[in-house]
C-alpha positions in Angstrom: -7.4 35.8 7.7 -4.3 35.7 5.1 -5.2 34.9 1.9 -3.5 31.4 1.3 -3.3 29.1 -1.4 -6.4 27.0 -2.8 -5.6 23.9 -1.0 -5.1 26.1 2.1 -7.8 27.9 1.6 -10.1 24.7 1.5 -8.2 23.0 4.4 -11.5 23.5 6.4 -13.4 21.9 3.5 -11.1 19.2 3.3 -11.4 18.4 6.7 -15.1 18.2 6.6 -14.4 15.8 3.5 -13.0 13.6 5.6 -15.0 13.7 8.7 -18.3 13.4 6.4 -17.3 10.3 4.1 -16.8 12.7 1.3 -20.0 14.4 1.3 -19.4 17.5 1.6 -17.3 20.3 -1.0 -15.6 23.7 -0.8 -18.0 26.9 -0.5 -18.5 28.4 -4.1 -18.4 25.3 -6.4 -21.2 25.1 -8.4 -22.0 23.1 -11.6 -23.0 19.6 -12.3 -20.6 16.6 -12.1 -18.6 16.8 -15.5 -16.6 13.5 -16.3 -16.8 13.9 -20.1 -14.4 10.9 -20.3 -13.3 8.2 -18.1 -14.3 5.3 -15.9 -14.8 5.2 -11.8 -12.2 3.2 -10.4 -13.5 2.6 -7.2 -17.0 3.6 -5.2 -16.6 4.8 -1.6 -14.7 8.4 -1.6 -11.5 8.9 -2.9 -8.7 11.4 -2.9 -4.8 11.8 -3.4 -4.6 8.9 -5.9 -0.9 8.0 -6.7 0.1 5.1 -9.5 3.5 3.4 -9.3 4.3 0.4 -11.9 6.4 -2.3 -10.0 10.1 -2.7 -11.7 11.8 -3.9 -9.0 9.6 -6.7 -7.8 10.7 -9.9 -9.5 7.6 -11.8 -10.7 5.4 -8.9 -9.9 7.3 -6.4 -12.4 4.8 -4.9 -14.7 1.8 -4.7 -12.2 0.2 -1.3 -11.8 -0.9 -0.1 -8.3 -2.6 2.7 -7.3 -3.2 4.1 -3.9 -6.0 6.7 -2.5 -6.9 8.0 0.8 -11.0 7.8 1.7 -13.1 7.9 4.6 -15.5 5.2 6.5 -17.0 4.4 9.8 -15.2 7.6 11.4 -11.8 6.4 10.3 -9.5 8.1 7.6 -7.7 5.1 5.7 -5.7 4.4 2.4 -6.8 1.9 0.0 -4.8 0.1 -2.7 -5.7 -1.2 -6.2 -3.7 -3.4 -8.4 -3.9 -3.7 -12.4 -2.6 -6.5 -14.5 -3.8 -5.1 -17.5 -1.6 -2.1 -17.9 -4.5 0.2 -16.3 -7.2 -0.9 -18.1 -8.9 -2.1 -14.9 -8.0 -1.9 -11.3 -9.3 -4.7 -8.3 -8.7 -4.0 -4.6 -5.2 -5.8 -3.1 -4.8 -3.9 0.1 -5.6 -1.4 3.0 -3.6 1.0 5.2 -5.5 1.4 8.5 -3.3 3.6 10.7 -4.7 4.0 14.1 -3.9 7.9 13.7 -6.5 8.1 11.3 -8.9 6.4 13.4 -11.8 8.3 15.5 -12.4 11.2 12.8 -8.4 12.3 13.3 -8.3 11.3 9.2 -5.6 10.7 6.6 -5.0 12.7 3.8 -2.3 14.0 1.0 -0.7 10.6 0.3 2.0 8.8 -1.5 3.1 5.5 -3.0 6.6 4.6 -3.8 8.5 1.4 -4.8 12.0 1.4 -3.5 14.4 1.1 -6.4 17.7 -0.1 -4.4 18.2 -1.2 -1.0 17.5 1.2 1.9 18.3 -0.2 5.4 17.0 -3.7 5.7 14.3 -2.9 3.0 15.3 -4.8 -0.5 14.6 -3.0 -3.7 10.9 -3.6 -5.0 9.6 -2.5 -1.3 6.5 -0.6 -0.9 6.3 2.6 0.8 3.5 4.6 1.5 3.1 7.6 3.6 0.3 9.9 4.2 -0.7 13.1 6.8 -2.6 11.7 10.0 -4.5 14.2 12.1 -6.0 16.2 9.3 -9.6 16.3 10.9 -9.5 18.2 13.7 -10.0 22.0 14.0 -7.2 23.7 12.4 -6.3 25.7 15.7 -6.6 22.1 17.4 -4.9 19.6 15.2 -1.8 17.6 15.5 -0.9 16.2 12.3 1.9 14.0 11.5 3.2 12.4 8.3 3.2 8.3 9.1 5.5 5.8 7.0 4.4 2.5 5.9 6.0 -0.6 3.9 4.6 -3.4 2.2 7.2 -6.5 1.5 4.5 -8.4 -0.8 3.4 -5.7 -3.1 0.6 -3.9 -1.4 -1.2 -6.8 0.3 -0.4 -6.3 3.8 1.3 -3.3 5.4 3.1 -2.7 8.4 4.0 0.6 10.1 7.8 2.0 9.8 8.0 5.3 11.6 6.8 8.8 12.1 8.7 10.9 9.8 7.6 14.5 11.6 5.3 15.2 14.0 4.0 18.9 14.2 3.2 20.8 16.8 -0.6 21.8 17.7 -2.0 23.8 14.8 0.4 24.1 11.9 0.3 21.3 9.1 2.5 18.8 7.4 1.1 17.7 4.2 2.0 16.0 1.0 5.1 13.7 1.5 7.2 12.7 -1.8 10.2 10.2 -1.7 13.3 9.6 -3.6 16.6 7.7 -3.1 19.6 9.9 -3.5 22.9 9.1 -4.9 24.2 8.3 -1.6 21.6 5.7 -1.0 19.4 7.3 1.6 15.6 7.6 1.5 14.7 11.3 1.1 11.2 12.8 1.8 10.0 16.2 0.9 7.0 17.8 2.3 5.1 20.9 2.5 5.1 22.7 6.3 2.8 25.2 7.8 4.9 25.5 11.0 7.4 28.5 10.1 6.2 31.8 11.5 8.0 33.6 9.2 6.1 31.6 6.1 2.4 30.6 5.4 4.3 27.7 3.7 7.5 26.3 2.6 8.9 22.9 1.5 11.5 20.9 3.5 13.1 17.8 3.5 15.1 14.7 5.4 16.6 12.0 4.9 17.0 8.2 6.4 19.6 5.3 6.2 16.9 2.8 7.1 13.1 4.2 6.7 13.0 4.5 10.6 15.3 7.4 11.9 15.0 10.7 9.9 17.7 13.4 10.4 19.2 16.6 8.5 15.8 18.7 8.1 16.6 21.4 5.8 14.6 24.0 3.8 14.1 23.0 -0.1 11.9 25.9 -1.2 10.7 29.3 0.3 9.9 32.9 -0.1 10.1 36.0 2.1 7.0 36.8 1.1 4.6 35.5 3.8 1.7 34.6 1.9 3.9 32.4 -1.0 3.2 29.0 -0.2 5.6 26.5 -2.1 4.6 22.8 -2.0 3.1 19.5 -3.3 6.6 18.0 -4.6 6.9 15.2 -7.3 10.4 14.1 -7.8 11.6 11.6 -10.8 15.1 10.7 -11.7 16.0 10.9 -15.5 18.6 8.3 -17.4 21.3 10.3 -17.2 20.8 10.7 -13.4 19.4 14.0 -13.1 16.6 14.3 -10.5 13.9 16.8 -11.4 11.3 18.0 -9.3 7.9 19.5 -9.9 5.9 21.7 -7.8 3.7 24.4 -7.1 4.0 28.3 -5.8 1.0 29.5 -4.7 0.2 33.2 -4.4 3.5 34.5 -5.8 2.3 35.3 -9.2 -0.2 38.4 -9.5 -2.3 36.8 -12.4 -2.7 33.1 -11.5 -3.0 31.5 -8.0 -0.7 28.5 -8.0 1.8 28.2 -10.8 3.8 25.2 -11.6 7.5 25.1 -11.2 10.6 22.6 -11.9 14.1 22.3 -10.5 17.0 19.8 -10.9 19.4 17.9 -8.5 22.7 16.1 -9.4 22.1 13.6 -6.3 18.7 13.9 -5.3 19.4 15.7 -2.1 20.6 19.2 -3.0 18.3 21.2 -5.1 20.3 24.4 -4.6 19.1 28.0 -3.2 15.9 27.3 -1.5 14.9 31.2 -2.3 15.6 30.4 -6.0 12.0 29.3 -7.1 13.0 27.5 -10.1 11.7 27.4 -13.5 8.1 28.1 -14.2 6.1 25.8 -16.8 4.4 27.4 -19.7 3.2 25.4 -22.9 4.3 26.2 -26.2 1.1 27.3 -26.9 0.8 29.8 -23.7 -1.0 27.4 -21.5 -0.4 28.2 -17.8 -0.8 24.8 -15.7 -2.1 25.6 -12.1 -2.1 23.7 -8.9 -1.5 20.3 -7.6 1.3 19.0 -10.1 2.4 15.1 -10.1 4.8 14.3 -12.9 6.2 10.8 -14.7 8.7 9.4 -16.4 8.3 8.0 -20.2 10.8 7.0 -22.7 10.6 9.0 -25.6 12.9 10.1 -28.5 15.3 11.9 -26.2 18.0 9.6 -24.6 16.8 11.1 -21.5 13.3 10.1 -22.4 10.0 12.5 -21.4 8.3 14.0 -18.8 4.6 14.0 -18.3 3.0 16.4 -16.3 -0.7 16.3 -14.4 -2.3 19.3 -12.8 -5.5 20.7 -11.8 -6.3 23.9 -14.1 -5.2 25.6 -17.0 -5.2 29.2 -17.6 -4.1 31.5 -20.3 -0.5 33.0 -19.9 -2.3 36.3 -19.1 -5.2 34.9 -17.5 -8.7 33.7 -17.6 -9.5 29.7 -18.5 -7.5 28.2 -21.6 -9.6 26.1 -23.5 -8.0 22.9 -22.5 -8.8 23.2 -18.6 -9.4 19.9 -17.4 -8.7 18.3 -20.7 -5.0 18.1 -21.0 -1.6 17.2 -19.6 1.8 18.7 -20.7 4.9 16.5 -22.1 8.1 17.4 -22.3 10.0 15.8 -24.8 13.8 17.3 -24.1 13.6 17.0 -20.1 17.2 18.3 -20.1 15.7 21.7 -20.8 12.6 22.2 -18.6 12.4 26.3 -19.6 10.9 25.4 -23.0 9.4 22.3 -24.8 6.3 21.8 -23.0 3.3 20.8 -24.9 -0.3 20.4 -24.3 -2.1 16.8 -25.0 -5.6 15.6 -24.4 -6.0 14.0 -21.3 -7.5 10.8 -20.6 -9.8 11.6 -18.1 -11.4 14.7 -19.2 -13.5 17.4 -17.1 -15.6 20.3 -18.6 -16.5 22.0 -15.5 -13.0 22.6 -13.8 -12.4 25.6 -11.6 -11.0 24.4 -8.7 -12.0 22.7 -5.6 -10.7 20.2 -3.4 -12.1 17.5 -5.1 -12.3 18.5 -8.8 -9.6 17.5 -10.8 -7.4 17.7 -7.4 -3.8 16.3 -7.4 -4.1 13.6 -10.5 -1.5 11.2 -10.9 -0.3 9.5 -14.1 1.8 6.9 -15.6 3.2 5.6 -19.1 1.8 2.2 -20.4 4.4 -0.6 -20.5 4.9 0.1 -24.1 5.6 4.3 -23.1 3.4 5.3 -26.0 0.3 6.1 -23.8 -0.5 7.2 -20.8 -2.7 5.9 -17.8 -4.4 8.8 -15.7 -6.5 8.6 -12.7 -7.9 12.0 -11.4 -10.9 12.8 -9.1 -14.5 14.5 -9.3 -17.8 14.6 -7.9 -19.4 11.0 -9.1 -23.1 12.2 -9.6 -23.8 15.7 -8.5 -22.2 18.4 -6.0 -22.4 17.4 -2.5 -21.7 13.7 -3.6 -18.8 11.6 -2.8 -15.4 12.9 -4.4 -14.5 9.7 -6.2 -11.4 8.4 -8.5 -12.0 8.1 -12.2 -9.2 6.5 -14.7 -8.5 6.3 -18.3 -5.8 5.5 -20.8 -4.6 7.8 -24.0 -2.0 8.3 -26.4 1.1 10.6 -25.5 1.4 11.2 -29.3 -0.6 11.8 -32.6 -4.0 12.5 -31.0 -5.8 15.7 -31.1 -9.1 16.7 -29.3 -11.5 19.7 -29.6 -11.3 21.6 -26.4 -14.3 23.8 -26.2 -14.5 26.7 -23.9 -15.5 26.5 -20.6 -18.9 27.5 -19.5 -19.4 30.0 -16.6 -15.6 31.6 -17.0 -14.3 32.6 -13.9 -10.8 34.8 -13.8 -8.4 32.2 -12.1 -6.6 35.1 -10.3 -6.6 35.3 -6.4 -9.1 37.5 -5.3 -11.2 38.3 -8.0 
């Protein structure tokens, strides 16, 4: 089997997680549950948490919502929780029960998005949720699709809107992400395993109404077959620039899944798909690895600042960095993504963090209402290896905080194949 990025290597394990109610984990994972800081958000199994703050929803503005995919009664589905105290506590408000996730087909890899302006018949403030259905089958037999749902009541009830893409038998389509272009169209980015020339590439489409999707084009690809770009996150800066963060796996000979950025002036054209963009490295040499998500926050710069969450942190030359499982990154000048990334303590902290389909996988983050702190949600095993993968949350300051980040026990070289 060809060497693939970490998520792809663990795709069978991910399916097992979905079908067994999050009761199994990736082979080779070891060690106790080590959430050193953070509170359990919900019980029952969670993956791919995504945070949004309502900003275009009238009296509901300011509420914080988080979606997660889960599994019960042989069905994969999404749950939506809400916080009215700026991320201190969360309460369940809704579910998305897509029939394509039932009967052990499973759901994963989801996203949550609030429309900043009207698109088609959807007014600003409409909530959109999309995820991959059909992930539970054998990889050679599955028929995955990305399914889009909408909510007009701030996550309480949901209605099916469209199938964005239906993959053929075998290949997968993963990890949708939305933005609205300057032309006013809804744009989706996702990871695609279906091109025989590429183990995975990132592609995009657009829609004027959320129902009809056109203009499929490649966003990022590499001619080395095993290189896998994916897991896009997109945010717009105050000056109108769109910033995308993503992982590129099996490209760096030292690190398995490095994190890169690129920009666009219109939210649709992100440049030459063969140009991998600008790699993220902290000022102190920390190399963030895998499953990036980004958020915009106000800051000293007119363009604010960018917050970056990720799965693991390595040293620039390899080996685990002291802040692995304990850090986020901040860029106070997002107009210059090639430099200025600094490490800060992550609100949720995980001491044993060496890669799995659960531990610190695809975290999410959001600034507090005053912009001075960050709400952080990520996943780990609640009690023990083999137990449920659960979501944990905490809030911590963006500036002025320091924390001792002791070296990890059981150090493992994060390079592929080692």
